[in-house]
Phi, psi and omega in degrees: 000156188226146180228146175238125181253130177239125176254126180235148172267124183258357185046234186262020181289149177293142181302331179301335178297326183292328180292317179298314179296318181297321180296316176297317178300312184304314179302322178281315181296330180303334185276355183265131180295128176099349178289131185246339181171169179219138177226128175241136175235130183227150169212169183303127177091340184218145170226138172251131176243122176246123176252138182248137185231153177310317186199166174296326180295317177296313181298318180290322180301328180257012186302310183301310182289329174297313182294320179297318177296316181298323177297317181293316183297316181291327176295315178296315181284347180060049174240163184244122177290131181252330185198143171226120177222152183247151182220150161277136179274118181258348172196137176213131173220126177232126181288183184284003181294162179294139184250357176258107190266008182309128178083000000 
């Protein structure tokens, strides 16, 4: 599994805005072959978005369209991308708890 981390500066926007953006992203990303999941972490001033992919090859195959979508989303949300880095997932464990934390 492969992950791409995007860190954005949200300045003084409410954290709830990250949830709205994440829901839009998820509905779009679900349509991409090889997409495995999305995790958004937010605190005042910063949001981290982690997208999970079947492999580095799959993530790279969709890089151009992902970046175009990300550009649109950050423009609409009026946030600034600070960093995009990619990782191999070497361990992941999520228990049986509910994973959609909206609200």
